Residue, then its C-alpha position, 0 to 999 in steps of 0.5 A: m499499500w505504501m507504493l500507493f499513497e507515497p507518491i499522493h504525499a510526493m506531490t507536495y515535493f515533486s510537484p510543479e504546483g506544490l513547489q510553486a505554492y511555497t515560492d508564492a508563499g515566499l520560500r523560496g529555495f527548494w528546502r525552505g519550503y520542504f523544511a517548513g512544510r513537513a515541520a509544520p505540524f510540530g509548530a514553529v520548532d527549531a532544527p534539533v527537532v527536525v533532525a531527529s524526527f526527520f533523521g536521514f539530514a545532516p544537522a548543519f544543512v537543517a540549520r541553514a532553514l530552522p528556525a529562520v524560516w519562521d521569520l518568513i511565515t507561520p507553521e499555521q500558513v504552511l499547513r494551509v500552502r502545502a496542502a492546497g499545492a499539492a492538492n492542485a497537482i492531484e485535482r490535474l492529475a485525477a481531472n482524466l482519471g474519473t477518479d472520485l476524490a471525495a470517495t478516495a479522501d474518505a476511504l484513506e481517512s478511515v485508514a488514517r483514523d485506525l493509527d498507534i500513534a504511541g512513539r510516532s512524533l510526525g505521524a502524531v502531530n499530522a494526525a492531529v492536523p484538522p481534515p481540510d474541506r476540499p477533497a484533494e486536500r483530505l486525500w493528500q493529509a491523509a496520505t502524509t499521515l499514512r506516509e510519516h507514521r510508516g517513516d516513524g516506524h522505520v527510523a526507529a528500526l533503523v535505530a534499534a539496528g545500531i544505524d545513524g542517519c548518515e550511515s542508513l544513507v551510505l548503506r542505502a548508497g551501496l545497495d540500490s542508489s548513489r551516493r552522488l544522489l544521496q550525499p548532496i541533499r541530504g547535506w553531509t560533507d565528504e568528511q561525515w560521509d567518508a567517516a560513516h563509511a568506515r563505521l559501517q566498514a567496521r562492522d562488515l556491513i559495506t565494502t571498501e568500495g562502498k556496495a553492500t556486504p551480505d550483511g549490510t543487505a539483511l539489515l537492510q532488508e530486516a528494518e524494511d520488514a520491521t517497518d512494514r510489520a510496525a505499519a500493518r495494523p491500520w491495514t490488517s483490520l481492514d476486512p478483504a472487501e474494505l481492503e480491495r475497496v480502498t485499493t481500488l479508489l486508490t490505484p488510478i491517482g497513485d500511479a498517476c502521481l508515480a508517473a509524474m515523479p523524477t526518477p531517481n529520487p531520493i525517496g525511493l519511488a520508481r515507476a513500474k516497467p511498461 
């Protein structure tokens, strides 16, 4: 199900409408909009809250945007901006699909209401965002709550495995991504990246050349499996007919959002092969 709701959430980052909404609100440059938009449910927080909850970003990189961005816009304003921009993209993509956005939003909201938020900071604050009136915004917010809830579980799995933020990227780059893609967009210096590589190599998780070893690959797979298990409860609580209905409603718009995204991308979404 992650492959269906994650692309819907990602429209806030990877659609012209989502990016333009931040620019129109005075947040010039991608990272001001990104950090303000994703952190807004917390309120006007400082960088350490984001470093902890977002997990993969270098502290100095986050501190370039926070807390200064709150001098430009309030969290309450950003909540409206991020939802409206993503909704504009969703409505454009849904226009020729015959998708009932209101029914789709209703279905996904019913799933998002059944979340256990204990230990899930981003999931919890997004679950507390008041539902908008506009169907596309409601759909986007429900998708966002589910993906942040799942992401919290992923962070917990990596931390339990003894992997820190930079190490998680080095290991991912050694499996199915690349240093060239991940390092600059998470703000780590060469020295920090190389130090993380050395720590992983000392644990026999990565080779000198930067490839994940069998142990490193197994660690990442175990973290993914733990993430899936921790995120499964709201879906397994549905009966088969309910699950089929949610899947049927989500698939057209989820696939359309996925097809509109650039690849490769740092969140690991790839278009299905024809």
